[in-house]
C-alpha positions as CSV (number, residue, x, y, z in Angstrom):
1,M,20.5,3.4,53.2
2,H,21.0,2.2,49.6
3,I,18.6,-0.4,48.4
4,K,19.4,-2.5,45.4
5,P,16.0,-3.9,43.7
6,Q,16.0,-7.2,43.0
7,P,14.2,-8.7,39.4
8,D,10.9,-10.5,40.0
9,P,12.1,-14.3,39.1
10,A,8.4,-14.9,37.9
11,I,8.7,-12.3,35.2
12,K,11.4,-13.3,32.4
13,M,12.7,-10.8,29.6
14,T,12.7,-12.2,26.6
15,S,13.6,-10.6,23.2
16,A,11.3,-9.6,20.4
17,K,11.5,-12.2,17.8
18,N,9.9,-10.0,15.2
19,D,11.8,-6.4,15.7
20,P,9.0,-4.0,13.7
21,L,12.1,-2.0,12.4
22,G,14.3,-4.8,12.0
23,F,14.2,-4.1,8.1
24,L,16.7,-1.1,8.9
25,N,19.2,-3.4,9.7
26,N,18.7,-6.4,7.2
27,N,19.3,-6.4,3.3
28,A,16.1,-5.6,1.3
29,S,15.4,-9.3,0.2
30,E,14.9,-10.5,3.8
31,S,12.3,-7.6,4.4
32,Q,10.5,-7.9,1.2
33,N,8.1,-11.1,2.3
34,N,6.6,-9.4,5.5
35,P,3.7,-7.4,4.8
36,Q,3.8,-5.5,8.3
37,T,7.5,-4.4,7.4
38,D,6.2,-3.1,4.3
39,L,3.8,-1.0,5.7
40,I,6.1,0.3,8.2
41,Q,8.6,1.1,5.5
42,L,6.0,2.8,3.7
43,L,4.9,4.6,6.9
44,L,8.5,6.0,7.4
45,Y,8.8,7.1,3.7
46,E,5.4,9.0,4.0
47,I,6.6,10.6,6.8
48,I,9.9,11.8,5.6
49,R,7.9,13.2,2.5
50,V,5.5,14.9,4.5
51,K,8.4,16.4,6.7
52,E,9.6,18.0,3.5
53,L,6.4,19.3,2.7
54,I,6.0,21.1,6.0
55,K,9.3,22.7,5.4
56,Y,7.7,24.0,2.2
57,Y,4.7,25.3,4.0
58,D,6.8,27.0,6.7
59,S,8.9,28.8,4.1
60,I,5.8,30.5,2.6
61,P,6.3,34.2,3.3
62,N,4.2,36.2,5.7
63,R,3.2,33.0,7.6
64,G,0.9,32.0,4.7
65,G,1.7,28.1,5.2
66,Q,1.4,28.3,8.8
67,L,-1.9,26.0,9.1
68,G,-0.7,23.8,6.6
69,A,2.4,23.1,8.4
70,S,0.4,22.9,11.8
71,I,-1.9,20.3,10.2
72,L,0.8,18.4,8.8
73,N,2.6,18.4,12.0
74,E,-0.2,16.8,13.7
75,L,-0.4,14.0,10.9
76,V,3.2,13.0,11.6
77,S,3.0,13.1,15.0
78,E,0.2,10.9,15.3
79,A,1.8,8.7,12.5
80,Y,4.9,8.4,14.6
81,E,2.5,7.3,17.6
82,S,1.3,4.5,15.6
83,L,4.4,3.2,14.8
84,V,5.6,3.6,18.4
85,N,2.6,1.7,19.9
86,Y,2.9,-0.8,16.6
87,D,-0.7,-0.3,15.8
88,I,-1.5,-1.9,12.2
89,V,-5.1,-0.1,11.9
90,L,-3.6,3.3,13.0
91,M,-0.4,2.7,10.6
92,K,-2.7,2.2,7.7
93,K,-4.7,4.9,8.4
94,Y,-2.2,7.5,8.7
95,Y,-0.2,5.8,5.8
96,D,-3.3,6.6,3.8
97,L,-3.8,10.1,5.2
98,L,-0.3,11.0,4.5
99,L,-0.1,9.3,1.2
100,N,-3.0,12.1,0.0
101,C,-0.9,15.1,1.7
102,D,0.7,17.9,-0.9
């Protein structure tokens, strides 16, 4: 017997009015007025920059950059997590941390 679940009529799905990553689909002038969008965009740029640093640390001979790459990987992972959870406080924290990575 195959049972098809029925949706609960008391629960209504609504689309998000403010898509946190909507700036990726919009032009730049529309996204400049939202400080949360600015933080998300800045954090994404820092994540990309630090991922390039990780490649550099990984390229150091004799595994000389292993510790640095490991620490940066953890920071990038946690920064992604703050984006997924849309936690503005953590996004700011990881933006500041990634900004100072070199």
